[in-house]
N, C-alpha and C positions, 0 to 999 in steps of 0.2 A: 570847548563847548562842542564845537564842529566835529572832533574827533570822536566825543561820546555818542554824538548822534550817528555818525557813520558806523561805530562799533554796535550800538542799538540795533541800528539796520541790519548789520551782518548778522548778528545773533538772531533776529526777527526772520530773518530770510533762511537762515539753516534751521530754525524751528519749522517753519512752514513747508520746507523740503522732508524734512523727517515726519511730518504729520502725513504729506502728500504719500511719502514711502510706506508708511505704515497702512494707509487706506489702500493703496494698490497692491500689498502683500496679504491683507485681508480679504481683498477680492480675489485674489488668486488661490488662496487657501479654499475660499468657498466654491470657485470655479473646479479646481481639483477635486474637492469634495463630492461636487455634482458629477463630475465625469466618472470619478470612482463609483459611485452610486450605478450610474447608467451602466456602466461595465459590468457591475455585479449583477444588477438585473438581468443584462444580456445572458452573462455565464449563466444564471438561474433558468432561464427559459431554454437556453441550449440543454442544461442538463435535465429539465423536464421532459424534454423530448426524447432524450437519452433513455430516461426511465419507463417511458411510454412505449418507446421501441422494443426494449428488453422484456417489457411486461410486468416490472415492478409497481406500477401504477395503471389504472383504467384511463380512458379518455376523458373522465371526469376528474382524475388526480386522485381518486380513491386507492389505498394502498393495497397491493394483491401480497399473494402468499410469497411471491419472489422477493417483494419489498420488505416484509415482516422479517424473511432470513437473513436480507442485508445487513438490518438492523442490529443483528447480533454480532457482525463482524467488523472489526478495525484495525486488527493486526496487518492484516494484507489487503489487497484491492476486492473490496467486497462485490465488485460487479462480475468479475473473472472468477471469484470463489462460488458465487451464487449459481452462474452459468456451469461451471463443474458439477455441483450438487444435483442439478436439474436436469442436465445432461446424462446424468447417473454413471459418470465416470467411476467414481469410487465403488460402486456396486460389484464391479467386476475384478477390483484388485483386494487383496489381502492387507491386514491392518498394517504391515511392515512397509507395502508399497503405498500405503495411503498416506502415511505420515512422512515418508521420503519425499513423496511429489510435493507436499505441502511445503518444505524446506526451500524448493526452488522460488517460493513467493516471498521469501522473505530474507534470502541470504544474499545480502549486498556486497559482499568482496568481490572485486573484479580481478580476474586473472590477465595476465599479460598475453595471451593467446587470443588473437582475433579472429580466429577460426569460427566455425559451425558450433555453438555450444553443445549441441546433440551428441558431437563426436566423443566427448569424453563419458557418455552415460553409460552405464550398464546393460546387459541384453535385456535383463529382468524390468527394468525401469524405462528404457528407449520409447516402448508405445504409449505408456501414459504420458511421459514427457512431451512427445510430440502432440499427443491429443491437448495437453495444457498449452502449448503453443498455439495450437488450429484455434481453441476456444478463445484465448487473449487476443490474437489478431481478429476473430469476430467482434468481440466487444471493441476495441480501437476503432475499426472499420464503421459500427456504427456510431461511435463518438465523434469521429470525424465528419460522416455523414450528416450529423446534427449540428457541425457548425464549429466543433471543439477544435482548438488548435493543438493537436498532437501529432507525433510522428510516428508512424506505423512501427516500423521496424525497431526505432529506437524504445518502444513501448513492450514488443514483444521480446527484444533482446534483453531487457530489464530482468526477466525469468532468468534465473541463475541456478543450473543444476550443481554447482561446485560441492554442495554439501550433501547431496542425494546418496551417495554409497556410503558415506561416514555414518549419515543417519539409519540407514537400512542396516548397517552392522550394528549399530549400538541399540536398536530396537529388539536385535535378535541376541541380546545378551554379551556383546564382545567388550572386553573391558577398556576403560577411557584411554590408556596408554597405546592400546593398538588402534582404536578408532582414530585418535589423533594424529597418527601416523599417515592415516588416508586423507589427511585434509592438507592445505597449502598455507594454513592459517596458524596463529598463534593459540595457544591453549586458551585465552581469554575470550578471544573470538567465537572459538566453537561452542564454549559455553554459556555466552550470549545469544547466540544462534539457537540453540539447544531450548534455552529457557523461554525466547520469542515463540519459538516452534510449539512448544506445548501450550502457550497461552492462546495460539491460532487453533491447537487442537480442540482446546476448552471452549473457544467462540463456536467452531463447527458442531460440537457437541450440542451446544445451547441452541444454534441455529436448527438442528436435526429435531429437538425437543419440541421446538416453537412449531413445527410444520408435521410433528405427530410421525416423523419417519424414524421408529424405533431401532430399525436395523443399524442404520447410520449412526444412531446415538451410541449404541453398544460397542460398535465398531471404534469408535473415537474415544469411548471412556477406556477402552482396552489400549489404544494407542497413548493416552495420557499415562496411564499406569506403566507403560513400558518405556516412555521417556524418562518419567521420575524416578530416578535411582542414583546413586553413588554420588560421587565429587560434585556432578553437575547440577544437584538440586541440594547440596550442603547449604544451611543458613550462612556458614562464613568458610571459605576458603584455607581458613587458617586453622579450622578443627581438624 
């Protein structure tokens, strides 16, 4: 009988421990959720400051023209894209250069070369690429000043010109087999990059339309036509 009592007490003690642990676990989950909510609220406050600083919203939080433009873009960093548009960077470029420049915002294959990425950029594309880097640096500096934890050089160096020359050639009608030789990637990577690029070009076209910039809209509509040809936009690569 004493053995049974001892066994019951052990079971009861184990059960009480289990209940206590479950209560602690629930309390910790609630605390974690609370911390997450606070962190998210903090991030939102910082992001609101960034949007005000860059002119996407006014002092009362009302969305402005820049903000409406940013709403059309999600394939690449919309803050950088909007600054490029409003700085008039695309105005001075021809359609081939515009599309080529955009590729630096979505191409994410890194080369083994740790040098200055601008070193490999062609003469016609170097000035707009340097302007893109300058705009990106300005955007990330605003974000950092508003308390966001970003690394300035890392942000700017994420802009990758590795596909710019190939895109320029493709837009000028060069055959895919020749364009592929200009890249350091597999054919599938090139095709995926071109397809994502065309999506970004369409989004910039929509953004231009949203703000009534007909000249920019026509330019990027043309860019989309130049991209969409041949094997790159076949519904199946086995056709």
